[in-house]
C-alpha positions, 0 to 999 in steps of 0.5 A: 500500500502506498501512502503520501503524507499530505500534511504533518503538524508537530506539537511545540515540544517536537515530540508529537506529530499528526500526519494526514495521509492519502492512501493509494486508493485515494482515501484519507487517514490520520496518524498520531505519532510520538518520538522519545529523544532517548530512543533511536527508533524515531517516530512511533504510531500511538493512535490512528483513525479508526476508518478511512475518509473520503476527503482530507477535510473529513480526516482533519475534522476527526483528528481534531475531535480525537487528539487533544493537543491539536486544539492547543497547537492550532490556537496559537 
């Protein structure tokens, strides 16, 4: 499955991010990731959309409802 990140939003600490992703089927999903500075693994998925969405706007709306830190980041 081919996926393309269409938007990536980081929190102020740089330790969390949310990626909006378009799948090869043309649907959209989102992934919340985190990284730990002491771990060389890089980003780890900690939460993700429970379904695929027809548009990036729908995926973004769902992510904003479910990922609490997004509202804090977007307010600034």
